[in-house]
C-alpha positions in Angstrom: 120.5 113.8 102.7 116.5 114.3 101.4 113.8 111.9 101.4 110.7 112.1 98.9 107.3 112.7 100.7 104.4 112.9 98.4 101.3 114.9 98.6 99.0 113.4 96.6 97.0 115.3 94.3 94.1 114.4 92.0 93.7 117.6 90.3 90.4 119.6 89.6 88.4 118.5 86.9 86.2 121.6 87.0 89.2 123.8 86.9 89.9 125.8 83.6 93.6 125.4 82.9 95.3 126.2 79.7 98.6 124.7 80.5 100.8 122.8 82.9 104.0 123.7 84.5 107.1 121.5 85.5 110.1 122.4 87.3 111.0 118.9 88.1 109.8 115.5 87.7 109.4 114.6 91.4 106.2 116.6 90.7 104.3 113.8 89.3 105.5 111.1 91.3 102.8 111.6 93.6 99.8 112.9 90.9 97.2 110.3 89.6 96.1 111.8 86.1 94.5 108.6 84.8 91.7 110.2 82.5 92.2 113.4 83.6 91.5 116.3 80.9 94.8 117.8 82.0 96.4 115.8 79.8 95.2 117.0 76.9 96.7 120.4 77.8 100.2 121.7 76.7 102.8 121.4 79.7 105.7 123.1 79.7 108.8 121.0 81.4 111.9 122.9 83.0 114.1 120.2 80.8 114.1 116.7 79.1 114.2 114.5 82.1 111.1 115.9 82.9 109.5 116.3 80.0 110.0 112.7 79.6 108.5 111.8 82.9 105.5 114.3 81.3 105.4 112.0 78.4 105.4 108.8 80.6 102.6 110.2 82.4 100.2 110.7 79.3 101.0 114.5 78.3 101.7 114.5 74.2 101.8 118.3 74.1 105.3 118.8 76.0 107.4 122.0 75.1 110.8 121.8 76.5 112.9 124.7 78.2 116.9 124.6 78.6 117.1 123.1 82.0 116.1 126.0 84.5 113.4 128.2 85.8 114.4 131.0 84.0 114.3 129.4 80.7 110.9 127.7 81.5 109.3 131.3 82.5 111.2 132.6 79.0 109.6 129.7 77.0 106.1 130.5 78.5 106.4 134.4 77.8 107.6 133.7 74.3 104.6 131.3 73.3 102.6 134.3 74.8 104.1 136.6 72.6 103.8 134.1 69.5 100.7 133.9 70.2 100.3 130.6 71.0 99.3 131.2 74.9 96.9 133.6 75.5 98.1 136.4 77.7 95.7 136.0 80.4 95.5 132.3 80.5 95.7 130.3 83.7 98.7 127.8 84.4 98.5 124.6 86.4 101.9 124.8 88.2 102.4 121.0 89.8 105.6 122.2 92.3 107.5 120.8 95.3 107.0 122.2 98.6 110.6 124.2 98.4 111.3 126.3 95.5 114.2 128.3 94.7 112.8 130.6 92.2 108.7 132.3 92.6 108.4 131.3 89.0 104.7 131.8 89.2 105.0 135.4 90.6 107.2 136.3 87.6 104.9 134.5 85.4 102.1 136.5 87.4 103.6 140.2 86.8 103.3 139.3 83.1 99.6 139.0 83.0 99.4 135.2 83.3 97.5 133.4 86.4 99.4 130.8 87.9 97.8 128.2 90.3 100.3 126.5 92.2 100.0 123.0 93.8 102.1 121.1 95.9 102.5 118.0 95.0 105.7 116.7 97.0 108.2 117.6 99.5 111.7 116.7 100.4 112.2 116.0 104.2 115.8 115.6 105.7 116.7 112.5 107.2 118.8 112.3 110.1 121.7 109.7 109.1 122.5 107.4 106.4 121.8 103.7 106.5 124.8 101.7 107.6 125.8 100.1 104.6 126.4 104.0 102.8 128.2 105.2 106.1 130.4 102.0 105.6 130.6 102.6 101.8 132.1 105.6 102.5 134.5 104.9 104.8 135.8 101.7 102.6 136.2 103.8 99.6 133.5 102.1 97.9 131.7 105.1 96.7 133.5 107.0 93.4 131.3 110.4 93.5 128.4 111.9 94.4 125.8 113.9 92.6 123.9 116.9 93.8 120.7 118.4 92.3 120.0 121.6 94.8 121.8 123.6 97.3 119.3 122.4 99.7 120.1 118.7 99.2 123.4 119.6 99.0 123.3 120.9 102.6 121.6 117.9 103.6 124.1 115.8 102.5 126.9 117.8 104.4 124.5 118.1 107.6 124.2 113.9 107.7 128.0 113.2 106.7 129.2 115.7 109.4 126.4 113.8 111.7 127.8 110.4 111.0 131.3 111.0 111.3 132.5 110.6 107.8 133.0 114.2 106.6 136.2 113.8 105.5 135.8 110.6 103.4 133.2 112.3 101.7 134.3 115.3 101.0 137.3 113.8 99.6 135.3 112.5 96.5 134.3 114.1 93.4 131.3 116.4 94.1 129.3 116.7 90.5 126.9 119.6 90.8 124.1 120.6 88.7 125.0 124.4 88.8 127.5 126.4 90.4 125.2 127.8 92.9 124.5 124.0 94.2 128.9 124.0 93.9 129.2 127.1 96.0 128.0 124.9 99.0 130.1 122.3 98.3 133.3 124.7 98.2 132.3 126.3 100.9 132.6 123.1 103.0 136.2 122.2 101.9 135.3 120.3 99.0 138.3 120.4 96.6 136.9 118.0 93.7 133.8 120.1 92.6 132.5 119.6 88.8 129.8 121.1 87.6 127.5 120.6 84.7 127.6 122.3 81.6 124.1 123.2 81.8 121.0 123.0 84.5 119.7 119.7 83.4 120.4 115.9 84.3 121.7 114.9 81.0 124.5 117.5 81.9 125.1 116.4 85.3 125.6 113.1 84.1 127.9 113.7 81.4 129.8 115.8 84.0 129.8 112.6 86.2 131.2 110.5 83.4 133.9 113.1 82.6 135.3 113.0 86.2 135.4 109.1 86.3 136.8 109.0 83.0 140.5 107.5 83.1 
């Protein structure tokens, strides 16, 4: 299990950015953008959930990718090719401490300048609260959602440390991608469900199908 830990960031009002990119809604949770000129910039969001968080934070020019870093990269590059974003633009990437893909490097190879600011990190915790462990043992939890390979591995480490691995892995494990699902398959889980698309809405749809009578 992972705990959200913010890394405060207010932004540099003097920096000359052309757009903002986000691969997670979490990146905005520790950011104070009240009155910031960043809100006037176009923002490229990895998916619908992140786009909603960006709009709630005050961004009104939000362009939405298809739910993963590859589609986000391609969306940015498509705007460059269409002449809607300068080929040498400087992008502000608000990101977590652990990145599964070098998005900044890939965009940099195409001539864009990406300034990455870490705004949060996910920190493993030693174990579940007692009531959560008891709920697993008493079959009061019906499914588990997994958003990343790292969080899936942290979940496995935690249920093993708490001695509830058998009970926890007997439940449906709903995963946001096949790569995440592989972590659960390798651990011996047999009820592993993969979202149709790598975004939260698709993950919740997969959960609904799993729990449908």
